[in-house]
C-alpha positions in Angstrom: -29.1 -10.7 -16.3 -31.1 -9.0 -19.1 -33.0 -11.0 -21.7 -31.8 -11.2 -25.3 -34.7 -9.1 -26.5 -32.4 -6.1 -26.5 -29.0 -7.3 -27.9 -27.4 -3.8 -27.7 -28.4 -3.4 -24.1 -27.0 -6.8 -23.4 -23.7 -5.8 -25.0 -23.5 -2.6 -23.0 -24.3 -4.5 -19.8 -21.6 -7.1 -20.6 -19.1 -4.4 -21.4 -19.7 -2.5 -18.1 -19.7 -5.7 -16.1 -16.3 -6.7 -17.5 -15.0 -3.1 -17.0 -16.2 -3.1 -13.3 -14.5 -6.5 -12.6 -11.3 -5.3 -14.2 -11.4 -2.1 -12.2 -12.0 -3.9 -9.0 -9.0 -6.1 -9.7 -6.8 -3.1 -10.4 -8.0 -1.4 -7.2 -7.3 -4.5 -5.2 -3.8 -4.8 -6.6 -3.2 -1.1 -5.8 -4.4 -1.6 -2.2 -2.1 -4.6 -1.8 0.8 -2.7 -3.1 0.1 0.2 -0.8 -0.1 -2.1 2.2 3.2 -3.7 1.3 4.9 -0.3 0.9 3.5 1.0 4.1 4.7 -2.1 6.0 8.2 -1.6 4.5 8.2 2.1 5.4 7.2 1.3 9.0 10.0 -1.3 9.2 12.6 1.2 7.9 11.3 3.9 10.3 11.6 1.5 13.2 15.2 0.6 12.2 16.1 4.3 11.8 14.6 5.1 15.2 16.6 2.3 16.8 19.8 3.5 15.2 19.2 7.1 16.2 18.6 5.9 19.8 21.9 4.1 19.8 23.7 7.1 18.4 22.1 9.4 20.9 23.1 7.1 23.8 26.6 6.7 22.5 26.9 10.5 22.1 25.7 11.0 25.6 28.2 8.6 27.0 31.0 10.2 25.1 29.9 13.6 26.3 29.8 12.5 29.9 33.3 11.0 29.7 34.8 14.2 28.3 33.0 16.6 30.6 
């Protein structure tokens, strides 16, 4: 770190160091949240795909029985 010969410079350095650490924590939290939302979205998409597949199969079976 900087020497105490320039107290204002030290204060500015301390302020920016603290701000950078806080910003890094905020970014990390945002990334974690984004990952969780993405995983949940993929799970829902997989469930919907499965349900659409079942509906399509059921519709095809009904169509072939009535045709």
